[in-house]
Biopython code that builds the backbone (N, CA, C, O; Angstrom):
import numpy as np
from Bio.PDB.StructureBuilder import StructureBuilder

atoms = [
    (1, "UNK", "N", (-144.909, -111.043, -114.046)),
    (1, "UNK", "CA", (-145.161, -110.737, -116.115)),
    (1, "UNK", "C", (-143.774, -109.476, -116.210)),
    (1, "UNK", "O", (-143.728, -108.250, -116.110)),
    (2, "UNK", "N", (-143.200, -110.102, -116.348)),
    (2, "UNK", "CA", (-141.943, -109.555, -116.474)),
    (2, "UNK", "C", (-142.546, -108.233, -117.835)),
    (2, "UNK", "O", (-143.442, -108.341, -118.672)),
    (3, "UNK", "N", (-141.794, -107.318, -117.605)),
    (3, "UNK", "CA", (-141.757, -106.006, -118.823)),
    (3, "UNK", "C", (-140.718, -105.719, -119.776)),
    (3, "UNK", "O", (-140.844, -104.938, -120.719)),
    (4, "UNK", "N", (-139.705, -106.368, -119.499)),
    (4, "UNK", "CA", (-138.114, -106.305, -119.310)),
    (4, "UNK", "C", (-137.418, -107.072, -119.506)),
    (4, "UNK", "O", (-137.323, -108.004, -118.707)),
    (5, "UNK", "N", (-136.318, -106.997, -121.099)),
    (5, "UNK", "CA", (-135.423, -107.596, -120.366)),
    (5, "UNK", "C", (-133.801, -107.493, -121.020)),
    (5, "UNK", "O", (-133.601, -107.624, -122.227)),
    (6, "UNK", "N", (-133.145, -107.343, -120.430)),
    (6, "UNK", "CA", (-132.149, -107.456, -121.337)),
    (6, "UNK", "C", (-130.881, -108.079, -121.925)),
    (6, "UNK", "O", (-129.981, -108.649, -121.309)),
    (7, "UNK", "N", (-131.005, -107.827, -123.418)),
    (7, "UNK", "CA", (-130.071, -107.951, -124.533)),
    (7, "UNK", "C", (-129.036, -107.919, -124.592)),
    (7, "UNK", "O", (-128.425, -107.561, -123.585)),
    (8, "UNK", "N", (-128.392, -108.234, -125.653)),
    (8, "UNK", "CA", (-127.644, -107.920, -126.640)),
    (8, "UNK", "C", (-127.608, -105.976, -127.409)),
    (8, "UNK", "O", (-126.678, -105.305, -127.854)),
    (9, "UNK", "N", (-129.111, -105.683, -127.231)),
    (9, "UNK", "CA", (-128.447, -104.215, -127.084)),
    (9, "UNK", "C", (-128.728, -103.171, -126.595)),
    (9, "UNK", "O", (-128.805, -102.030, -127.050)),
    (10, "UNK", "N", (-128.980, -103.861, -125.040)),
    (10, "UNK", "CA", (-129.004, -103.478, -123.798)),
    (10, "UNK", "C", (-131.217, -103.067, -123.759)),
    (10, "UNK", "O", (-131.472, -102.894, -124.951)),
    (11, "UNK", "N", (-131.674, -103.010, -123.486)),
    (11, "UNK", "CA", (-133.205, -103.016, -122.753)),
    (11, "UNK", "C", (-133.478, -102.860, -124.267)),
    (11, "UNK", "O", (-133.243, -102.215, -125.289)),
    (12, "UNK", "N", (-134.400, -104.312, -123.475)),
    (12, "UNK", "CA", (-135.905, -104.076, -124.661)),
    (12, "UNK", "C", (-137.428, -104.720, -123.701)),
    (12, "UNK", "O", (-137.644, -105.477, -122.754)),
    (13, "UNK", "N", (-138.260, -103.809, -124.713)),
    (13, "UNK", "CA", (-140.202, -103.649, -123.750)),
    (13, "UNK", "C", (-140.413, -104.979, -123.875)),
    (13, "UNK", "O", (-140.456, -104.981, -125.105)),
    (14, "UNK", "N", (-140.615, -106.353, -123.519)),
    (14, "UNK", "CA", (-140.808, -107.074, -124.042)),
    (14, "UNK", "C", (-142.822, -107.311, -124.823)),
    (14, "UNK", "O", (-143.236, -107.886, -125.829)),
    (15, "UNK", "N", (-143.263, -106.821, -124.124)),
    (15, "UNK", "CA", (-144.843, -106.087, -124.935)),
    (15, "UNK", "C", (-144.900, -104.639, -124.687)),
    (15, "UNK", "O", (-144.093, -103.808, -124.272)),
    (16, "UNK", "N", (-146.432, -104.607, -125.180)),
    (16, "UNK", "CA", (-146.214, -103.028, -125.206)),
    (16, "UNK", "C", (-146.564, -102.132, -123.830)),
    (16, "UNK", "O", (-147.178, -101.072, -123.944)),
    (17, "UNK", "N", (-146.218, -102.531, -122.786)),
    (17, "UNK", "CA", (-147.125, -102.105, -121.392)),
    (17, "UNK", "C", (-145.377, -101.914, -120.320)),
    (17, "UNK", "O", (-144.597, -102.866, -120.309)),
    (18, "UNK", "N", (-145.064, -100.679, -119.586)),
    (18, "UNK", "CA", (-143.698, -101.171, -118.821)),
    (18, "UNK", "C", (-144.639, -100.511, -117.679)),
    (18, "UNK", "O", (-145.280, -99.461, -117.724)),
    (19, "UNK", "N", (-144.460, -101.868, -116.201)),
    (19, "UNK", "CA", (-144.031, -100.771, -115.129)),
    (19, "UNK", "C", (-143.234, -100.472, -113.761)),
    (19, "UNK", "O", (-142.199, -100.858, -113.218)),
    (20, "UNK", "N", (-144.032, -99.788, -113.565)),
    (20, "UNK", "CA", (-141.928, -99.950, -112.786)),
    (20, "UNK", "C", (-142.450, -98.626, -111.716)),
    (20, "UNK", "O", (-143.580, -98.212, -111.457)),
    (21, "UNK", "N", (-141.213, -98.231, -111.287)),
    (21, "UNK", "CA", (-141.052, -96.767, -110.319)),
    (21, "UNK", "C", (-140.333, -95.933, -110.393)),
    (21, "UNK", "O", (-139.138, -96.176, -110.563)),
    (22, "UNK", "N", (-140.847, -94.534, -110.282)),
    (22, "UNK", "CA", (-139.684, -93.577, -110.691)),
    (22, "UNK", "C", (-139.262, -93.181, -110.013)),
    (22, "UNK", "O", (-140.151, -92.945, -109.194)),
    (23, "UNK", "N", (-137.704, -92.607, -109.370)),
    (23, "UNK", "CA", (-136.649, -93.127, -108.434)),
    (23, "UNK", "C", (-135.612, -91.749, -108.810)),
    (23, "UNK", "O", (-135.699, -90.961, -109.751)),
    (24, "UNK", "N", (-134.720, -91.804, -107.802)),
    (24, "UNK", "CA", (-133.642, -90.976, -107.909)),
    (24, "UNK", "C", (-132.145, -90.723, -109.046)),
    (24, "UNK", "O", (-131.976, -91.871, -109.454)),
    (25, "UNK", "N", (-131.574, -90.269, -109.394)),
    (25, "UNK", "CA", (-129.751, -91.127, -109.476)),
    (25, "UNK", "C", (-129.571, -90.192, -109.614)),
    (25, "UNK", "O", (-129.801, -89.247, -110.368)),
    (26, "UNK", "N", (-128.921, -90.565, -108.481)),
    (26, "UNK", "CA", (-127.075, -89.966, -107.512)),
    (26, "UNK", "C", (-126.211, -89.319, -108.839)),
    (26, "UNK", "O", (-125.880, -88.134, -108.845)),
    (27, "UNK", "N", (-125.883, -90.270, -109.984)),
    (27, "UNK", "CA", (-124.904, -89.906, -110.917)),
    (27, "UNK", "C", (-125.887, -89.282, -111.875)),
    (27, "UNK", "O", (-125.477, -89.448, -113.024)),
    (28, "UNK", "N", (-127.030, -88.627, -111.835)),
    (28, "UNK", "CA", (-127.308, -87.689, -112.961)),
    (28, "UNK", "C", (-127.151, -86.748, -111.626)),
    (28, "UNK", "O", (-126.947, -85.766, -112.339)),
    (29, "UNK", "N", (-127.046, -86.033, -109.888)),
    (29, "UNK", "CA", (-127.948, -85.537, -109.740)),
    (29, "UNK", "C", (-129.221, -84.850, -109.624)),
    (29, "UNK", "O", (-129.457, -83.690, -109.286)),
    (30, "UNK", "N", (-129.903, -85.679, -109.929)),
    (30, "UNK", "CA", (-131.474, -85.651, -109.659)),
    (30, "UNK", "C", (-131.562, -85.378, -111.322)),
    (30, "UNK", "O", (-132.621, -85.979, -111.507)),
    (31, "UNK", "N", (-131.066, -84.741, -113.060)),
    (31, "UNK", "CA", (-131.965, -83.973, -114.019)),
    (31, "UNK", "C", (-132.640, -85.855, -114.281)),
    (31, "UNK", "O", (-133.855, -86.025, -114.188)),
    (32, "UNK", "N", (-132.258, -86.357, -114.407)),
    (32, "UNK", "CA", (-132.592, -87.331, -114.883)),
    (32, "UNK", "C", (-133.331, -88.631, -113.602)),
    (32, "UNK", "O", (-132.780, -89.046, -112.582)),
    (33, "UNK", "N", (-134.941, -89.061, -114.243)),
    (33, "UNK", "CA", (-134.754, -90.329, -113.057)),
    (33, "UNK", "C", (-133.957, -90.997, -113.845)),
    (33, "UNK", "O", (-133.618, -90.933, -115.027)),
    (34, "UNK", "N", (-133.630, -91.940, -112.544)),
    (34, "UNK", "CA", (-133.527, -93.739, -112.351)),
    (34, "UNK", "C", (-134.862, -94.436, -111.800)),
    (34, "UNK", "O", (-135.428, -94.426, -110.707)),
    (35, "UNK", "N", (-135.182, -95.203, -113.354)),
    (35, "UNK", "CA", (-136.597, -96.119, -112.975)),
    (35, "UNK", "C", (-136.355, -97.757, -112.954)),
    (35, "UNK", "O", (-135.998, -98.418, -113.930)),
    (36, "UNK", "N", (-136.642, -98.297, -111.550)),
    (36, "UNK", "CA", (-137.036, -99.323, -112.024)),
    (36, "UNK", "C", (-138.094, -99.877, -112.444)),
    (36, "UNK", "O", (-139.210, -99.369, -112.548)),
    (37, "UNK", "N", (-137.786, -100.851, -112.675)),
    (37, "UNK", "CA", (-138.570, -102.392, -113.721)),
    (37, "UNK", "C", (-138.788, -103.144, -113.205)),
    (37, "UNK", "O", (-137.676, -103.672, -113.171)),
    (38, "UNK", "N", (-139.912, -104.283, -112.220)),
    (38, "UNK", "CA", (-139.480, -105.752, -112.505)),
    (38, "UNK", "C", (-138.704, -105.962, -111.434)),
    (38, "UNK", "O", (-138.219, -107.094, -111.448)),
    (39, "UNK", "N", (-138.379, -105.268, -110.451)),
    (39, "UNK", "CA", (-137.140, -105.677, -109.628)),
    (39, "UNK", "C", (-135.531, -104.988, -109.285)),
    (39, "UNK", "O", (-134.795, -105.060, -108.301)),
    (40, "UNK", "N", (-135.388, -104.120, -110.976)),
    (40, "UNK", "CA", (-133.917, -103.991, -111.951)),
    (40, "UNK", "C", (-133.917, -101.948, -112.194)),
    (40, "UNK", "O", (-134.283, -100.928, -112.778)),
    (41, "UNK", "N", (-133.440, -102.385, -111.541)),
    (41, "UNK", "CA", (-133.517, -100.833, -111.447)),
    (41, "UNK", "C", (-132.486, -99.484, -113.354)),
    (41, "UNK", "O", (-131.285, -99.227, -113.441)),
    (42, "UNK", "N", (-132.963, -99.297, -113.791)),
    (42, "UNK", "CA", (-132.128, -98.818, -115.540)),
    (42, "UNK", "C", (-132.218, -97.372, -115.088)),
    (42, "UNK", "O", (-132.826, -96.802, -114.182)),
    (43, "UNK", "N", (-131.397, -96.992, -116.043)),
    (43, "UNK", "CA", (-131.435, -95.659, -116.590)),
    (43, "UNK", "C", (-132.182, -94.656, -117.519)),
    (43, "UNK", "O", (-131.960, -94.752, -118.726)),
    (44, "UNK", "N", (-133.112, -93.633, -117.038)),
    (44, "UNK", "CA", (-133.942, -92.587, -118.290)),
    (44, "UNK", "C", (-133.597, -93.414, -119.739)),
    (44, "UNK", "O", (-134.379, -93.939, -120.531)),
    (45, "UNK", "N", (-132.356, -93.336, -119.761)),
    (45, "UNK", "CA", (-131.459, -93.175, -121.771)),
    (45, "UNK", "C", (-130.851, -94.578, -122.043)),
    (45, "UNK", "O", (-129.974, -94.786, -122.881)),
    (46, "UNK", "N", (-131.790, -96.141, -120.707)),
    (46, "UNK", "CA", (-131.514, -97.166, -120.578)),
    (46, "UNK", "C", (-132.965, -97.648, -121.798)),
    (46, "UNK", "O", (-133.240, -98.103, -122.908)),
    (47, "UNK", "N", (-133.509, -97.100, -120.496)),
    (47, "UNK", "CA", (-135.951, -96.683, -121.301)),
    (47, "UNK", "C", (-135.704, -96.436, -122.455)),
    (47, "UNK", "O", (-135.820, -97.318, -123.305)),
    (48, "UNK", "N", (-135.147, -94.693, -122.893)),
    (48, "UNK", "CA", (-135.712, -94.234, -123.890)),
    (48, "UNK", "C", (-134.724, -95.146, -124.677)),
    (48, "UNK", "O", (-135.545, -96.062, -124.724)),
    (49, "UNK", "N", (-134.031, -95.480, -125.101)),
    (49, "UNK", "CA", (-133.567, -97.081, -126.476)),
    (49, "UNK", "C", (-134.235, -97.548, -126.232)),
    (49, "UNK", "O", (-135.080, -97.470, -127.124)),
    (50, "UNK", "N", (-134.769, -98.522, -124.962)),
    (50, "UNK", "CA", (-136.116, -99.143, -125.737)),
    (50, "UNK", "C", (-137.000, -98.427, -125.860)),
    (50, "UNK", "O", (-137.134, -98.546, -127.078)),
    (51, "UNK", "N", (-137.408, -98.057, -125.703)),
    (51, "UNK", "CA", (-138.707, -96.863, -126.545)),
    (51, "UNK", "C", (-137.966, -96.653, -127.709)),
    (51, "UNK", "O", (-136.904, -96.456, -127.117)),
    (52, "UNK", "N", (-137.753, -96.570, -128.542)),
    (52, "UNK", "CA", (-137.172, -95.887, -129.901)),
    (52, "UNK", "C", (-137.505, -97.530, -130.738)),
    (52, "UNK", "O", (-137.628, -97.435, -131.959)),
    (53, "UNK", "N", (-137.624, -98.743, -130.232)),
    (53, "UNK", "CA", (-138.670, -99.386, -131.636)),
    (53, "UNK", "C", (-139.737, -100.322, -131.393)),
    (53, "UNK", "O", (-139.956, -101.532, -131.456)),
    (54, "UNK", "N", (-140.582, -98.721, -130.942)),
    (54, "UNK", "CA", (-142.263, -98.451, -131.319)),
    (54, "UNK", "C", (-141.805, -96.909, -132.308)),
    (54, "UNK", "O", (-142.788, -96.218, -132.576)),
    (55, "UNK", "N", (-140.724, -96.480, -132.723)),
    (55, "UNK", "CA", (-140.743, -95.079, -132.919)),
    (55, "UNK", "C", (-141.855, -95.094, -133.903)),
    (55, "UNK", "O", (-142.067, -96.143, -134.512)),
    (56, "UNK", "N", (-142.674, -93.925, -134.153)),
    (56, "UNK", "CA", (-143.666, -93.191, -134.749)),
    (56, "UNK", "C", (-145.333, -93.509, -133.940)),
    (56, "UNK", "O", (-146.310, -92.792, -134.160)),
    (57, "UNK", "N", (-145.349, -94.645, -133.062)),
    (57, "UNK", "CA", (-145.693, -95.778, -132.240)),
    (57, "UNK", "C", (-146.246, -93.464, -131.174)),
    (57, "UNK", "O", (-145.870, -92.295, -131.087)),
    (58, "UNK", "N", (-147.661, -94.801, -130.593)),
    (58, "UNK", "CA", (-147.968, -93.015, -129.972)),
    (58, "UNK", "C", (-148.582, -93.727, -128.287)),
    (58, "UNK", "O", (-148.958, -94.876, -128.054)),
    (59, "UNK", "N", (-148.487, -92.552, -127.359)),
    (59, "UNK", "CA", (-148.515, -93.821, -126.405)),
    (59, "UNK", "C", (-148.882, -93.108, -125.017)),
    (59, "UNK", "O", (-149.474, -92.047, -125.213)),
    (60, "UNK", "N", (-148.687, -93.414, -123.685)),
    (60, "UNK", "CA", (-149.825, -92.873, -122.749)),
    (60, "UNK", "C", (-148.426, -92.791, -121.293)),
    (60, "UNK", "O", (-147.690, -93.720, -120.957)),
    (61, "UNK", "N", (-148.461, -91.493, -120.756)),
    (61, "UNK", "CA", (-147.436, -91.748, -120.034)),
    (61, "UNK", "C", (-148.473, -91.083, -118.621)),
    (61, "UNK", "O", (-148.901, -89.954, -118.380)),
    (62, "UNK", "N", (-148.641, -93.036, -117.565)),
    (62, "UNK", "CA", (-149.460, -92.583, -115.991)),
    (62, "UNK", "C", (-149.338, -92.962, -115.263)),
    (62, "UNK", "O", (-149.432, -94.183, -115.139)),
    (63, "UNK", "N", (-148.935, -91.835, -113.916)),
    (63, "UNK", "CA", (-148.173, -91.422, -113.562)),
    (63, "UNK", "C", (-149.408, -91.980, -111.471)),
    (63, "UNK", "O", (-150.372, -91.332, -111.061)),
    (64, "UNK", "N", (-148.775, -93.288, -110.743)),
    (64, "UNK", "CA", (-149.369, -93.368, -110.292)),
    (64, "UNK", "C", (-148.764, -93.607, -108.833)),
    (64, "UNK", "O", (-147.621, -94.017, -108.629)),
    (65, "UNK", "N", (-150.050, -93.171, -107.487)),
    (65, "UNK", "CA", (-149.456, -93.052, -106.074)),
    (65, "UNK", "C", (-148.694, -94.085, -105.939)),
    (65, "UNK", "O", (-149.040, -94.998, -106.689)),
    (66, "UNK", "N", (-147.586, -94.374, -105.139)),
    (66, "UNK", "CA", (-147.265, -95.528, -104.651)),
    (66, "UNK", "C", (-147.836, -96.153, -104.124)),
    (66, "UNK", "O", (-147.175, -97.014, -103.545)),
    (67, "UNK", "N", (-149.395, -96.231, -103.908)),
    (67, "UNK", "CA", (-150.027, -96.824, -102.556)),
    (67, "UNK", "C", (-150.835, -97.552, -103.718)),
    (67, "UNK", "O", (-150.775, -98.779, -103.802)),
    (68, "UNK", "N", (-151.347, -97.043, -104.326)),
    (68, "UNK", "CA", (-152.438, -97.802, -106.383)),
    (68, "UNK", "C", (-151.791, -98.722, -106.447)),
    (68, "UNK", "O", (-150.624, -98.865, -106.084)),
    (69, "UNK", "N", (-152.675, -99.634, -107.043)),
    (69, "UNK", "CA", (-152.394, -101.043, -107.509)),
    (69, "UNK", "C", (-151.917, -100.492, -108.993)),
    (69, "UNK", "O", (-152.160, -99.285, -109.024)),
    (70, "UNK", "N", (-151.478, -100.822, -109.915)),
    (70, "UNK", "CA", (-150.952, -100.627, -110.801)),
    (70, "UNK", "C", (-150.117, -101.846, -111.898)),
    (70, "UNK", "O", (-149.534, -101.466, -112.913)),
]
sb = StructureBuilder()
sb.init_structure("model")
sb.init_model(0)
sb.init_chain("A")
sb.init_seg("    ")
for serial, (resi, resn, name, xyz) in enumerate(atoms, 1):
    if name == "N":
        sb.init_residue(resn, " ", resi, " ")
    sb.init_atom(name, np.array(xyz, "f"), 0.0, 1.0, " ", f" {name:<3s}", serial, name[0])
structure = sb.get_structure()
């Protein structure tokens, strides 16, 4: 199942759930994470921009061990 896609306006969240991995962003010198979603790397600000279409909604951020199935 794909969670995101790139469109004319940047990253777009396909449904209400996004699963991925948090990584190190060398360009940000560790100040911001780099996220991997659907095997593609995205900058933290790209994910934030994609979330803006959900302005006013509630969200739940759940962090799981890399060995857990999400």
